C-alpha positions in Angstrom: -92.2 247.6 -60.3 -91.1 250.1 -63.0 -93.6 252.9 -64.0 -95.7 251.9 -67.0 -95.6 254.0 -70.2 -99.4 254.8 -69.8 -98.9 256.0 -66.2 -95.8 258.0 -67.2 -97.7 259.7 -70.0 -100.6 260.7 -67.6 -98.0 262.1 -65.1 -96.4 264.2 -67.8 -99.8 265.5 -68.8 -100.9 266.4 -65.2 -97.6 267.5 -63.5 -95.4 268.6 -66.3 -92.2 267.2 -67.7 -89.8 268.0 -64.9 -92.0 267.0 -62.0 -93.1 263.8 -63.8 -89.4 262.9 -64.5 -88.5 263.3 -60.9 -91.5 261.3 -59.8 -90.8 258.5 -62.2 -87.1 258.4 -61.2 -88.2 258.2 -57.5 -90.6 255.4 -58.3 -87.9 253.5 -60.1 -85.4 254.0 -57.3 -88.0 252.8 -54.7 -88.7 249.7 -56.9 -85.0 248.9 -57.2 -84.5 249.3 -53.4 -87.4 247.0 -52.7 -86.1 244.4 -55.2 -82.6 244.5 -53.6 -84.1 244.2 -50.0 -86.3 241.3 -51.1 -83.4 239.5 -52.7 -81.3 239.9 -49.6 -84.2 238.7 -47.4 -84.7 235.6 -49.7 -81.0 234.8 -49.6 -81.0 235.0 -45.8 -84.1 232.9 -45.5 -82.6 230.3 -47.8 -79.4 230.2 -45.9 -81.3 229.6 -42.6 -83.5 227.0 -44.3 -80.4 225.2 -45.7 -78.7 225.1 -42.3 -81.8 223.7 -40.7 -82.2 221.2 -43.5 -78.6 220.0 -43.0 -79.1 219.7 -39.3 -82.4 217.7 -39.8 -80.7 215.5 -42.4 -77.8 214.7 -39.9 -80.4 213.8 -37.3 -82.3 211.6 -39.7 -79.1 209.9 -40.7 -78.3 209.1 -37.1 -81.8 207.9 -36.4 -81.8 205.8 -39.5 -78.5 204.2 -38.7 -79.7 203.3 -35.2 -82.9 201.8 -36.7 -81.0 199.9 -39.3 -78.6 198.5 -36.7 -81.6 197.3 -34.6 -83.3 195.8 -37.7 -80.2 194.0 -38.8 -79.7 192.5 -35.4 -83.4 191.4 -35.3 -83.2 190.1 -38.8 -80.1 188.1 -38.1 -81.8 186.5 -35.1 -85.0 185.8 -37.1 -83.0 184.3 -39.9 -81.1 182.0 -37.6 -84.4 180.9 -36.0 -86.0 180.3 -39.4 -82.9 178.3 -40.6 -83.2 176.0 -37.6 -86.9 175.6 -38.2 -86.4 174.9 -41.9 -83.6 172.3 -41.2 -85.9 170.5 -38.8 -88.8 170.6 -41.2 -86.7 169.5 -44.2 -85.4 166.5 -42.2 -88.9 165.5 -41.3 -90.1 165.9 -44.8 -87.2 163.9 -46.2 -88.0 161.0 -44.0 -91.7 161.2 -45.0 -90.8 161.5 -48.7 -88.5 158.5 -48.6 -91.2 156.4 -46.9 -93.8 157.6 -49.4 -91.4 156.9 -52.4 -90.8 153.3 -51.1 -94.6 152.7 -50.8 -95.2 154.2 -54.3 -92.4 152.1 -55.8 -94.0 148.9 -54.5 -97.4 150.0 -55.7 -96.0 150.9 -59.1 -94.2 147.6 -59.6 -97.4 145.7 -58.7 -99.5 147.9 -61.1 -96.9 147.5 -63.9 -97.0 143.7 -63.6 -100.8 143.7 -63.7 -100.9 146.1 -66.7 -98.2 144.1 -68.5 -100.3 141.0 -68.4 -103.4 142.9 -69.5 -101.5 144.6 -72.3 -100.1 141.3 -73.6 -103.6 139.8 -73.6 -105.0 142.9 -75.4 -102.1 142.8 -77.9 -102.9 139.2 -78.7 -106.6 140.0 -79.3 -105.7 143.0 -81.4 -103.2 141.0 -83.5 -105.9 138.3 -84.2 -108.4 141.0 -85.0 -106.0 142.8 -87.3 -105.1 139.6 -89.2 -108.8 138.8 -89.7 -109.5 142.4 -90.9 -106.5 142.4 -93.2 -107.6 139.2 -94.8 -111.1 140.6 -95.3 -109.7 143.8 -96.7 -107.3 142.0 -99.0 -110.3 140.1 -100.5 -112.3 143.2 -100.8 -109.4 145.1 -102.5 -108.8 142.3 -105.0 -112.5 142.2 -105.9 -112.5 146.0 -106.2 -109.3 146.0 -108.2 -110.8 143.5 -110.7 -113.9 145.7 -111.1 -111.7 148.8 -111.6 -109.5 147.1 -114.1 -112.6 146.2 -116.2 -114.0 149.6 -115.9 -110.7 151.2 -116.8 -110.3 149.1 -119.9 -113.8 149.9 -121.0 -113.3 153.7 -120.3 -109.9 153.6 -122.1 -111.5 152.0 -125.2 -114.2 154.7 -125.2 -111.7 157.5 -124.8 -109.5 156.1 -127.6 -112.6 156.1 -129.9 -113.4 159.6 -129.0 -109.8 160.7 -129.5 -109.6 159.1 -132.9 -112.9 160.8 -133.9 -111.6 164.1 -132.6 -108.3 163.7 -134.5 -110.2 163.0 -137.7 -112.3 166.1 -137.2 -109.2 168.2 -136.4 -107.4 166.9 -139.5 -110.4 167.6 -141.7 -110.7 171.2 -140.3 -106.9 171.7 -140.7 -107.0 170.6 -144.3 -110.0 172.8 -145.0 -108.2 175.8 -143.4 -105.0 175.0 -145.3 -106.9 174.9 -148.6 -108.6 178.2 -147.8 -105.2 179.7 -146.9 -103.7 178.5 -150.1 -106.6 179.9 -152.2 -106.3 183.2 -150.4 -102.6 183.4 -150.9 -103.0 182.6 -154.7 -105.6 185.4 -154.9 -103.3 187.8 -153.2 -100.3 186.8 -155.3 -102.5 187.1 -158.5 -103.6 190.6 -157.4 -100.0 191.5 -156.7 -98.7 190.3 -160.0 -101.6 192.1 -161.8 -100.7 195.4 -160.0 -97.1 195.0 -160.8 -97.8 194.2 -164.5 -100.1 197.2 -164.8 -97.5 199.4 -163.2 -94.8 198.1 -165.7 -97.1 198.5 -168.7 -98.1 202.0 -167.6 -94.4 202.9 -167.3 -93.5 201.4 -170.7 -96.5 203.2 -172.3 -95.3 206.5 -170.8 -91.7 206.0 -172.0 -92.9 205.1 -175.5 -95.0 208.2 -175.7 -92.1 210.4 -174.6 -89.8 208.7 -177.2 
């Protein structure tokens, strides 16, 4: 480790410049020598470690290859055994499935025939019920339509009367507003004309006085 500035200053103060310089130089040389030796030792240890690591990797590769070969052989044997077991089980299940399918087909056909008869009976009952309900609703709709027509006609007559009354009121208000607007315009026009005439008379009077 190089000598720090604080330590170097204290050495100068205690030992003098020449002795302090020699001592500092010696410290720095020792530090550089230790650093070089330490680097060489680290490189040597790393080289030894690298060689041992390579040897260990080669051993592990060989051991792994042997284990993989044994596992592959065992796996192949186990796969062949499983394939034979699966083929036997599949054949057994196929026979059982075919038998079950045949039994279910017979049961389904019987159930379909039974349900078909029941559905036809239910459909006939529903059709009769629907026809009866439709006839009842048609009568009810016709009666309701007649009542609504009468009510609509009465309401239409009442609305027409209200509309006519509203139109009369609006026309009267419009005529009143129109009359007021006309009167206002006449007043403004009269005021405008009066102002113009006064301006003309004032101008003429001024001209006559100067003449």
